[in-house]
ZAPANU-668729 format. One record per residue (C-alpha): residue number from 0; x, y, z; chain; residue in three letters. Coordinates in Angstrom, 3 decimals. Each point is the difference from the previous one (the first is absolute). Example, Ala and Ser with C-alpha at 12.3 -4.5 7.8 and 13.67 -1.06 7.14 Angstrom:
! ZAPANU-668729
0;12.300;-4.500;7.800;A;ALA .
1;1.370;3.440;-0.660;A;SER .
***
This chain:
! ZAPANU-668729
0;120.495;123.686;100.430;A;MET .
1;2.791;-0.345;-2.575;A;THR .
2;-0.688;3.020;-2.175;A;GLU .
3;2.796;2.128;1.525;A;THR .
4;2.831;-2.424;-0.915;A;LEU .
5;2.182;0.534;-3.092;A;PRO .
6;-1.096;-1.978;-3.073;A;ALA .
7;2.811;-2.590;0.165;A;ALA .
8;-0.568;-0.609;3.695;A;GLN .
9;-3.739;-0.077;-0.614;A;GLN .
10;0.388;-2.950;-2.381;A;ARG .
11;2.186;-1.939;2.456;A;ALA .
12;-2.435;0.502;2.846;A;VAL .
13;-2.935;-0.993;-2.185;A;ASP .
14;1.739;-3.184;-1.151;A;LYS .
15;0.719;-1.171;3.559;A;ALA .
16;-3.464;1.047;1.156;A;TYR .
17;-1.850;-1.915;-2.719;A;PHE .
18;2.251;-3.073;0.180;A;GLU .
19;-1.457;-0.486;3.480;A;GLN .
20;-3.538;0.477;-1.338;A;ARG .
21;-0.243;-2.284;-3.027;A;THR .
22;-2.716;-2.565;-0.670;A;LEU .
23;0.475;-3.281;-1.876;A;ARG .
24;-0.859;0.616;-3.631;A;ARG .
25;-1.545;-2.601;-2.295;A;GLY .
26;-1.399;-2.074;2.857;A;ALA .
27;-3.600;-0.183;-1.258;A;ALA .
28;-1.766;-0.539;-3.313;A;GLY .
29;-3.561;1.035;-0.788;A;TRP .
30;-1.553;-3.230;1.311;A;LEU .
31;1.581;0.377;3.448;A;LEU .
32;-1.025;3.658;-0.009;A;LEU .
33;-3.595;-0.900;-0.877;A;ALA .
34;0.090;-2.552;2.830;A;GLY .
35;1.237;2.777;2.287;A;LEU .
36;-2.987;2.147;-0.960;A;GLY .
37;-2.444;-2.842;0.685;A;ILE .
38;1.654;-0.898;3.298;A;SER .
39;-0.330;3.604;1.223;A;TYR .
40;-3.771;-0.336;-0.218;A;VAL .
41;-0.958;-3.686;0.205;A;ILE .
42;-0.803;0.074;3.733;A;SER .
43;-2.787;2.484;-0.759;A;GLY .
44;-1.937;-2.773;-1.775;A;ASP .
45;0.024;-2.145;3.144;A;PHE .
46;-1.207;2.547;2.555;A;SER .
47;-0.967;3.610;0.607;A;GLY .
48;-1.953;0.748;-3.173;A;TRP .
49;-3.130;-1.684;1.365;A;ASN .
50;-0.582;2.691;2.646;A;PHE .
51;-1.034;2.194;-2.926;A;GLY .
52;-3.132;-2.148;-0.223;A;LEU .
53;-1.087;1.308;3.397;A;GLU .
54;0.684;3.572;-1.111;A;ALA .
55;-1.669;-0.066;-3.395;A;GLY .
56;-1.625;-3.371;-0.589;A;GLY .
57;1.024;-2.153;-2.962;A;TRP .
58;-1.125;2.597;-2.540;A;GLY .
59;1.845;2.806;1.776;A;GLY .
60;3.206;-2.029;0.236;A;LEU .
61;-0.306;-1.042;-3.652;A;LEU .
62;-0.289;3.634;-1.100;A;ILE .
63;2.910;0.921;2.282;A;ALA .
64;2.036;-2.868;-1.495;A;PHE .
65;-0.658;1.295;-3.504;A;VAL .
66;0.859;3.602;0.938;A;LEU .
67;3.212;-0.930;1.813;A;MET .
68;0.877;-2.507;-2.716;A;GLY .
69;-0.283;2.788;-2.567;A;VAL .
70;2.086;2.292;2.227;A;MET .
71;2.767;-2.588;0.348;A;TYR .
72;-0.109;-0.936;-3.682;A;ALA .
73;0.357;3.657;-1.035;A;CYS .
74;2.851;0.514;2.451;A;MET .
75;1.717;-3.251;-1.019;A;VAL .
76;0.000;1.078;-3.645;A;PHE .
77;1.552;3.312;1.056;A;GLY .
78;2.590;-1.758;2.166;A;LEU .
79;0.843;-2.364;-2.845;A;ALA .
80;0.883;3.023;-2.139;A;GLU .
81;1.929;1.871;2.685;A;MET .
82;1.946;-3.067;1.139;A;SER .
83;1.109;-0.723;-3.561;A;SER .
84;1.133;3.603;-0.468;A;ALA .
85;1.524;0.502;3.484;A;LEU .
86;1.128;-3.426;1.296;A;PRO .
87;1.281;0.767;3.517;A;VAL .
88;-0.407;-1.665;3.408;A;ALA .
89;-1.834;3.070;1.278;A;GLY .
90;-2.922;-0.781;-2.335;A;ALA .
91;-2.909;2.212;1.162;A;GLY .
92;2.317;2.438;1.761;A;TYR .
93;2.216;0.153;-3.080;A;GLY .
94;-2.909;0.632;-2.364;A;PHE .
95;-1.466;2.712;2.226;A;ALA .
96;3.453;1.538;0.571;A;ARG .
97;0.346;0.605;-3.723;A;ARG .
98;-3.580;1.180;-0.465;A;ALA .
99;-0.779;1.883;3.219;A;LEU .
100;3.395;1.043;1.358;A;GLY .
101;1.760;-0.899;3.232;A;ARG .
102;-2.936;0.611;2.326;A;LEU .
103;-2.400;-1.935;-2.234;A;GLY .
104;2.494;-2.837;-0.360;A;GLY .
105;0.601;-0.275;3.731;A;PHE .
106;-3.728;0.236;0.784;A;ALA .
107;-0.724;-2.850;-2.414;A;THR .
108;2.835;-2.142;1.330;A;GLY .
109;-1.071;0.669;3.587;A;LEU .
110;-3.616;-0.993;-0.703;A;ALA .
111;1.182;-3.228;-1.642;A;ILE .
112;2.367;-0.677;2.897;A;LEU .
113;-2.840;0.427;2.520;A;ILE .
114;-2.086;-2.483;-2.001;A;GLU .
115;2.765;-2.584;-0.250;A;TYR .
116;1.222;0.392;3.579;A;SER .
117;-3.455;-0.415;1.528;A;MET .
118;-1.212;-2.860;-2.183;A;ALA .
119;2.518;-2.631;1.255;A;PRO .
120;-0.921;0.814;3.603;A;ALA .
121;-3.669;-0.534;-0.843;A;ALA .
122;0.687;-3.209;-1.916;A;ILE .
123;2.127;-1.311;2.888;A;ALA .
124;-3.049;0.440;2.241;A;VAL .
125;-2.140;-1.918;-2.508;A;PHE .
126;2.621;-2.773;-0.219;A;ILE .
127;0.010;-0.230;3.797;A;GLY .
128;-3.780;-0.325;-0.036;A;GLY .
129;0.150;-2.803;-2.577;A;TYR .
130;2.652;-1.862;2.014;A;VAL .
131;-2.107;0.267;3.151;A;GLU .
132;-3.224;-1.050;-1.748;A;SER .
133;1.683;-3.035;-1.548;A;LEU .
134;1.413;-1.000;3.397;A;GLY .
135;3.551;-0.112;-1.329;A;LEU .
136;2.876;-0.420;2.481;A;PHE .
137;-2.393;0.505;2.937;A;GLY .
138;0.342;3.796;-0.368;A;ILE .
139;-2.567;2.106;1.851;A;THR .
140;1.857;3.343;-0.092;A;ASP .
141;1.037;1.096;-3.480;A;SER .
142;3.001;2.232;0.707;A;TRP .
143;2.513;-2.868;-0.521;A;PRO .
144;-1.574;-0.517;-3.435;A;VAL .
145;0.538;3.680;-0.828;A;TYR .
146;3.646;-0.277;1.061;A;PHE .
147;0.615;-3.140;-2.073;A;VAL .
148;-1.648;1.566;-3.063;A;CYS .
149;2.155;3.108;0.062;A;PHE .
150;3.221;-1.809;0.968;A;ALA .
151;-0.364;-2.881;-2.464;A;LEU .
152;-1.124;1.883;-3.076;A;PHE .
153;2.291;2.971;0.472;A;ILE .
154;2.786;-2.576;0.331;A;GLY .
155;-0.925;-1.571;-3.337;A;VAL .
156;0.007;3.437;-1.653;A;HIS .
157;3.461;0.688;1.400;A;LEU .
158;1.304;-3.125;-1.759;A;VAL .
159;-0.780;1.486;-3.417;A;GLY .
160;-2.773;1.352;-2.195;A;VAL .
161;0.044;-2.866;-2.508;A;GLY .
162;-0.426;-2.586;2.728;A;GLU .
163;-2.723;2.052;1.699;A;ALA .
164;-1.998;0.512;-3.206;A;LEU .
165;0.137;-3.721;-0.813;A;LYS .
166;-1.222;-0.874;3.490;A;ALA .
167;-2.821;2.545;-0.347;A;MET .
168;-0.931;-1.440;-3.389;A;PHE .
169;-0.302;-3.521;1.441;A;ALA .
170;-2.122;1.098;2.984;A;ILE .
171;-2.228;2.100;-2.256;A;THR .
172;-0.439;-2.984;-2.307;A;GLY .
173;-1.392;-2.038;2.902;A;LEU .
174;-2.454;2.781;0.853;A;ALA .
175;-1.178;0.196;-3.634;A;VAL .
176;-0.519;-3.785;-0.063;A;VAL .
177;-2.158;0.361;3.113;A;ALA .
178;-2.090;2.704;-1.661;A;LEU .
179;-0.541;-2.242;-3.028;A;ILE .
180;-1.031;-2.853;2.305;A;ALA .
181;-2.406;2.361;1.777;A;PHE .
182;-1.601;1.012;-3.302;A;VAL .
183;-0.435;-3.645;-1.072;A;VAL .
184;-1.504;-0.890;3.385;A;GLY .
185;-2.470;2.906;0.077;A;MET .
186;-1.320;0.154;-3.575;A;VAL .
187;-2.543;-2.844;0.491;A;PRO .
188;-1.491;1.796;3.023;A;HIS .
189;-0.399;3.473;-1.521;A;PHE .
190;-3.421;1.633;0.210;A;SER .
191;-0.833;3.581;-0.946;A;VAL .
192;-2.430;0.213;2.924;A;ASN .
193;2.863;-0.487;2.474;A;ASN .
194;1.590;3.243;-1.187;A;LEU .
195;-2.943;2.084;1.206;A;PHE .
196;-0.823;-1.468;3.438;A;ASP .
197;1.093;3.038;2.040;A;ILE .
198;-3.074;1.769;1.498;A;PRO .
199;-0.942;3.259;-1.715;A;VAL .
200;0.477;3.057;2.222;A;SER .
201;-2.018;3.211;-0.021;A;ASP .
202;2.887;1.957;-1.574;A;ALA .
203;-0.729;2.183;-3.018;A;ALA .
204;-0.068;-2.063;-3.188;A;GLY .
205;0.181;-3.312;1.872;A;ALA .
206;-0.918;-3.180;-1.876;A;SER .
207;0.911;-3.682;-0.050;A;ALA .
208;2.913;0.924;-2.277;A;PHE .
209;1.062;2.943;2.207;A;LEU .
210;-1.310;-0.855;3.487;A;PRO .
211;1.702;3.043;1.523;A;ASN .
212;-0.839;2.331;-2.866;A;GLY .
213;2.345;1.928;-2.236;A;VAL .
214;2.027;1.125;3.028;A;GLY .
215;0.999;-3.619;0.566;A;GLY .
216;2.107;0.154;-3.150;A;ILE .
217;2.253;2.621;1.623;A;ILE .
218;0.422;-2.194;3.056;A;GLY .
219;0.906;-2.976;-2.186;A;ALA .
220;2.699;1.821;-2.017;A;LEU .
221;2.753;-0.502;2.577;A;VAL .
222;-0.694;-3.735;0.164;A;PHE .
223;-0.023;-0.257;-3.798;A;ALA .
224;3.527;1.447;0.037;A;ILE .
225;1.137;-3.140;1.864;A;TRP .
226;-0.459;-1.956;-3.248;A;PHE .
227;2.828;2.045;-1.580;A;PHE .
228;1.945;1.717;2.797;A;LEU .
229;3.779;0.201;-0.703;A;ALA .
230;0.065;-1.274;-3.611;A;VAL .
231;1.511;3.407;-0.811;A;GLU .
232;3.193;-1.187;1.726;A;GLY .
233;1.261;-1.993;-3.009;A;VAL .
234;2.087;2.925;-1.393;A;PRO .
235;1.983;0.080;3.258;A;LEU .
236;1.971;-2.925;-1.462;A;ALA .
237;1.068;2.008;-3.078;A;ALA .
238;3.706;0.101;0.853;A;GLU .
239;0.013;-3.755;0.626;A;GLU .
240;-1.857;-0.990;-3.182;A;ALA .
241;1.645;-1.615;-3.022;A;GLU .
242;-1.539;2.448;-2.470;A;ASN .
243;-2.143;2.580;1.840;A;PRO .
244;-1.120;1.856;-3.139;A;GLN .
245;-1.570;-3.199;-1.312;A;ARG .
246;-0.689;-1.987;3.171;A;ASP .
247;-1.665;2.618;2.215;A;MET .
248;-3.061;0.725;-2.177;A;PRO .
249;-0.470;-3.690;-0.795;A;ARG .
250;0.285;-1.058;3.649;A;ALA .
251;-2.261;2.583;1.620;A;ILE .
252;-2.756;-0.338;-2.626;A;ILE .
253;0.122;-3.817;0.291;A;THR .
254;-0.217;0.214;3.797;A;ALA .
255;-2.966;2.382;-0.162;A;MET .
256;-1.813;-2.257;-2.480;A;SER .
257;0.401;-3.055;2.248;A;VAL .
258;-1.173;1.948;3.048;A;LEU .
259;-3.183;1.152;-1.742;A;VAL .
260;-0.876;-3.632;-0.777;A;VAL .
261;0.785;-1.345;3.489;A;THR .
262;-1.726;2.907;1.751;A;GLY .
263;-3.184;-0.264;-2.051;A;LEU .
264;-0.053;-3.773;0.503;A;SER .
265;-0.048;0.179;3.807;A;VAL .
266;-2.343;2.991;0.008;A;LEU .
267;-2.596;-1.955;-1.994;A;VAL .
268;0.468;-3.567;1.264;A;LEU .
269;0.537;0.427;3.765;A;ALA .
270;-3.245;1.931;0.663;A;PRO .
271;-1.690;-1.743;-2.924;A;GLY .
272;0.486;-3.352;1.721;A;GLY .
273;-0.168;0.804;3.707;A;ALA .
274;-1.996;3.243;-0.030;A;GLY .
275;1.079;3.623;0.267;A;SER .
276;-1.296;0.311;3.566;A;ALA .
277;2.229;-2.810;1.255;A;MET .
278;3.038;1.199;-1.954;A;MET .
279;-0.376;3.586;1.219;A;SER .
280;1.254;-0.852;3.495;A;THR .
281;2.307;-2.936;-0.688;A;SER .
282;3.631;0.183;1.134;A;ALA .
283;0.954;-2.673;-2.560;A;SER .
284;-2.587;0.260;-2.797;A;PRO .
285;1.289;-2.615;-2.446;A;LEU .
286;0.278;-2.931;2.448;A;PRO .
287;-3.270;1.047;1.647;A;ASP .
288;-1.742;0.069;-3.379;A;ALA .
289;1.228;-3.513;-0.804;A;LEU .
290;-1.134;-1.266;3.413;A;ARG .
291;-3.412;1.584;-0.540;A;ALA .
292;-0.487;-2.107;-3.143;A;VAL .
293;1.255;-3.158;1.723;A;GLY .
294;3.513;-0.245;-1.436;A;ASN .
295;2.029;-0.320;3.210;A;GLU .
296;3.026;-1.690;-1.573;A;GLY .
297;0.524;2.743;-2.572;A;LEU .
298;-0.664;2.611;2.695;A;ALA .
299;2.953;-1.308;2.017;A;VAL .
300;2.280;0.141;-3.039;A;PHE .
301;-1.083;3.549;-0.885;A;VAL .
302;0.412;1.030;3.640;A;ASN .
303;3.650;-1.059;-0.028;A;TYR .
304;0.526;1.448;-3.465;A;ALA .
305;-1.559;3.249;1.220;A;GLY .
306;2.870;0.119;2.464;A;LEU .
307;2.355;-0.421;-2.976;A;ALA .
308;-1.714;2.929;-1.717;A;GLY .
309;0.518;2.194;3.042;A;LEU .
310;3.638;-1.073;0.168;A;VAL .
311;0.460;0.812;-3.704;A;ALA .
312;-1.347;3.517;0.445;A;SER .
313;2.004;0.555;3.172;A;PHE .
314;3.157;-1.262;-1.693;A;PHE .
315;-0.422;2.172;-3.082;A;SER .
316;-1.024;3.216;1.767;A;ILE .
317;3.130;-0.264;2.167;A;VAL .
318;1.872;0.122;-3.313;A;TYR .
319;-2.036;3.029;-1.082;A;ALA .
320;0.543;2.108;3.114;A;TYR .
321;3.733;-0.712;-0.092;A;SER .
322;0.359;1.223;-3.590;A;ARG .
323;-2.052;3.145;0.559;A;GLN .
324;1.949;0.823;3.160;A;LEU .
325;3.268;-0.836;-1.783;A;PHE .
326;-0.745;2.458;-2.808;A;ALA .
327;-1.105;2.843;2.285;A;LEU .
328;3.044;-0.516;2.213;A;SER .
329;2.467;-0.278;-2.890;A;ARG .
330;-1.192;3.381;-1.257;A;ALA .
331;0.278;1.606;3.452;A;GLY .
332;-3.708;0.475;0.704;A;TYR .
333;0.411;-2.343;2.976;A;LEU .
334;3.214;-0.776;1.976;A;PRO .
335;2.528;-1.369;-2.492;A;THR .
336;1.219;-2.869;2.201;A;TRP .
337;-3.342;-1.705;-0.636;A;LEU .
338;0.957;-0.666;-3.636;A;SER .
339;3.264;-1.886;0.552;A;ARG .
340;0.010;-3.397;-1.719;A;THR .
341;1.778;-3.177;1.114;A;ASN .
342;2.298;-2.321;-1.954;A;SER .
343;-3.092;-1.650;-1.549;A;ARG .
344;-1.121;3.403;-1.339;A;LYS .
345;-3.075;0.217;2.229;A;THR .
346;-0.800;3.094;2.127;A;PRO .
347;0.602;-1.248;3.534;A;THR .
348;-1.304;2.873;2.108;A;TRP .
349;-2.868;0.774;-2.367;A;ALA .
350;-1.198;-3.547;0.696;A;LEU .
351;0.729;-0.139;3.734;A;VAL .
352;-1.141;3.393;1.348;A;VAL .
353;-3.596;-0.053;-1.355;A;PRO .
354;-0.146;-3.649;1.061;A;GLY .
355;0.728;0.941;3.597;A;ILE .
356;-2.623;2.742;-0.162;A;ILE .
357;-2.503;-2.384;-1.582;A;GLY .
358;0.531;-2.636;2.693;A;PHE .
359;-0.498;2.582;2.753;A;ILE .
360;-3.187;1.283;-1.670;A;LEU .
361;-1.406;-3.501;-0.476;A;ALA .
362;0.711;-0.959;3.622;A;ALA .
363;-1.183;3.308;1.488;A;ALA .
364;-3.075;0.692;-2.156;A;VAL .
365;-1.084;-3.554;-0.782;A;GLY .
366;-2.770;1.298;-2.274;A;ASP .
367;0.621;-1.025;-3.594;A;GLY .
368;-3.008;1.893;-1.343;A;ASP .
369;1.199;3.260;1.568;A;LYS .
370;3.510;-0.426;-1.422;A;LEU .
371;-1.338;-0.879;-3.437;A;ILE .
372;-2.227;3.091;-0.011;A;ASN .
373;3.070;2.136;0.711;A;ILE .
374;1.768;-1.721;-2.887;A;ALA .
375;-2.988;0.582;-2.303;A;VAL .
376;-0.018;3.733;0.775;A;PHE .
377;3.698;0.278;-0.852;A;GLY .
378;-0.602;-1.982;-3.181;A;ALA .
379;-2.926;2.171;-1.112;A;ALA .
380;2.029;3.200;0.460;A;VAL .
381;2.833;-1.490;-2.076;A;SER .
382;-2.464;-0.973;-2.758;A;TYR .
383;-1.117;3.603;-0.356;A;VAL .
384;3.614;1.119;-0.390;A;LEU .
385;0.997;-2.865;-2.344;A;LEU .
386;-2.855;0.663;-2.420;A;ASN .
387;0.748;3.712;0.150;A;LEU .
388;3.673;-0.693;-0.758;A;SER .
389;-0.874;-1.865;-3.186;A;HIS .
390;-2.279;2.819;-1.161;A;ILE .
391;2.669;2.646;0.683;A;VAL .
392;2.728;-1.998;-1.756;A;LEU .
393;-2.205;-0.510;-3.054;A;ARG .
394;-0.701;3.736;-0.196;A;LYS .
395;3.461;1.312;0.932;A;ARG .
396;2.209;-2.596;-1.705;A;GLU .
397;-1.747;-1.361;-3.092;A;PRO .
398;3.413;-0.767;-1.544;A;GLU .
399;1.121;-2.289;2.873;A;LEU .
400;0.937;-3.438;-1.350;A;HIS .
401;-2.794;-2.381;1.021;A;ARG .
402;0.544;-3.652;-0.985;A;PRO .
403;-3.588;-0.614;1.133;A;TYR .
404;-2.805;2.537;-0.364;A;ARG .
405;-3.184;0.041;2.079;A;THR .
406;-3.144;-0.722;-2.057;A;PRO .
407;-2.062;3.176;0.071;A;GLY .
408;2.920;2.051;1.327;A;GLY .
409;-0.782;2.630;2.634;A;ALA .
410;-3.742;-0.637;-0.323;A;VAL .
411;0.532;-3.464;1.472;A;THR .
412;1.974;1.231;3.003;A;THR .
413;-2.405;2.934;0.315;A;GLY .
414;-2.767;-2.514;0.696;A;ILE .
415;2.317;-1.720;2.476;A;GLY .
416;0.687;3.347;1.683;A;LEU .
417;-3.684;0.781;0.557;A;VAL .
418;-0.650;-3.463;1.430;A;LEU .
419;3.095;0.237;2.246;A;ALA .
420;-1.280;3.268;1.484;A;VAL .
421;-3.323;-1.717;0.726;A;ILE .
422;1.921;-2.849;1.674;A;ALA .
423;1.838;2.449;2.288;A;VAL .
424;-3.315;1.556;1.049;A;VAL .
425;-1.493;-3.468;0.573;A;ALA .
426;2.705;-0.919;2.524;A;THR .
427;-1.318;2.724;2.347;A;PHE .
428;-3.502;-1.506;-0.153;A;PHE .
429;1.264;-3.489;0.861;A;VAL .
430;2.539;0.766;2.743;A;ASP .
431;0.483;3.631;0.990;A;VAL .
432;2.562;-0.881;2.670;A;GLN .
433;2.221;-1.985;-2.381;A;ALA .
434;-0.197;2.740;-2.627;A;ALA .
435;0.856;2.664;2.594;A;ALA .
436;2.975;-2.021;1.303;A;ILE .
437;1.340;-0.428;-3.519;A;THR .
438;-0.488;3.670;-0.792;A;ALA .
439;1.961;0.838;3.172;A;GLY .
440;2.896;-2.299;-0.973;A;ILE .
441;-0.058;1.468;-3.485;A;PHE .
442;0.110;3.535;1.391;A;GLY .
443;2.985;-0.794;2.233;A;LEU .
444;1.831;-1.456;-2.975;A;GLY .
445;-0.575;3.126;-2.074;A;LEU .
446;1.225;2.116;2.928;A;LEU .
447;3.202;-2.090;0.113;A;TYR .
448;0.484;0.682;-3.710;A;PHE .
449;-0.572;3.729;0.406;A;ALA .
450;2.342;0.406;2.956;A;LEU .
451;2.749;-2.496;-0.796;A;HIS .
452;0.148;-2.357;-2.952;A;SER .
453;-0.558;2.528;-2.796;A;ARG .
454;3.335;1.532;1.042;A;HIS .
455;1.841;-3.373;-0.123;A;HIS .
456;-0.995;-1.601;-3.297;A;LEU .
457;2.429;-2.118;-2.041;A;VAL .
458;0.148;1.382;-3.525;A;ALA .
459;1.427;-3.209;-1.511;A;GLY .
460;-2.895;-2.279;0.992;A;ALA .
461;-1.694;-1.426;-3.128;A;PRO .
462;-3.385;1.597;0.727;A;GLU .
463;1.669;3.380;0.554;A;GLU .
464;2.089;-0.390;-3.147;A;GLU .
465;-3.111;-0.646;-2.076;A;PHE .
466;-1.488;3.249;1.332;A;ALA .
467;3.224;1.985;-0.526;A;HIS .
468;0.280;-1.357;-3.550;A;LEU .
469;-3.483;1.237;-0.764;A;ARG .
470;0.843;3.435;1.439;A;ALA .
471;3.189;0.188;-2.093;A;SER .
472;-1.870;-0.962;-3.155;A;GLU .
473;-2.594;2.681;0.720;A;ALA .
474;2.758;2.644;0.305;A;GLU .
475;1.431;-0.950;-3.394;A;LEU .
476;-3.339;0.443;-1.765;A;ARG .
***
């Protein structure tokens, strides 16, 4: 786009271009960033995961939880290393751009963008359902709730990233308090027998532990992802962190550790108190579990706090999609007007445009599970590419300065890669239509890159500069 200009004019154009596309630096320390990582995911502890009990029984979902927990842990360690070495707002796209080239970088960024654009639409539907079930405001049609969610929380993000992250931290704190209260309320009612009350089918290898056989584990994988979905978005805040080389690894590993504890707690205690059979079809498993053991008062509190958890995830994923879109647009992979920032140094159009699309999807589709399955497919594809990026960077650039190094190196992310491939395959078993829709969107995006954006890239974008620097260093060797 600017490559044909003389060098002096090139610098002037770049300066004006990037002055309009600058984020607020130093707005977040590691604790706020860890809170961001938890808030991305916290809604998954309140709903959605329990449908994996129907697919695989408690044993199948437990195994799926362990497998997906290992996958996320391996990937998080790899992301911690890459985000400390390459701290840019593009995060996954930036890492893959350096490791896999322009096509690989765009494909990774696109998969992440699909995940983060679809998830708020799905969560808005869930929030609408909670509002209706609680009888709030006399609402019987949820589309006004969707509109308020997108308008209100995008508005808060437009005010400034520091203010938005603090608000997210407070809402997430309330959701965590509710989870602690749930654990305290359920522990006295736990019984191992309740975990295995789903009838055993005639599937191969079926047992009380695996009532739908070994195949049930595959069906449960997608639902196990809900315990961790989107934690990988923490590095998207790299350009707004106080000290990204130090803060990013600390924040994302802390967030992942908390999520393992909260996820395992609800997985054991909700079915362990109320029974796996009841939990397998519940739209609000935590309040329903508390009601089943006779704790109505705590159930009401957790029901309202579950709404706070959904709001926290919605709020934070809006942040995530805006930063991924901002980075792809700033580098020219998507229309550059989308990356313009306002006087508060927040990307206006990168917040607003996906919000409009998300509202339309929520109102038109109205099926949160379908939208989440589309998001999960996009996420799983990005996980394959992110793990692969770490492996390639370790092999190709062993001398790259890495303030944090992944324990186990490429072996760790190699395990994550294998599990991510399995997760992609599993999405087709759970919802073929959602996987096919996502694959179609992904294909159209790659076609756009091939026909247009690869001819209009901005060489001065940070993610592109990192890649060009590596190429220049390679030429000197």
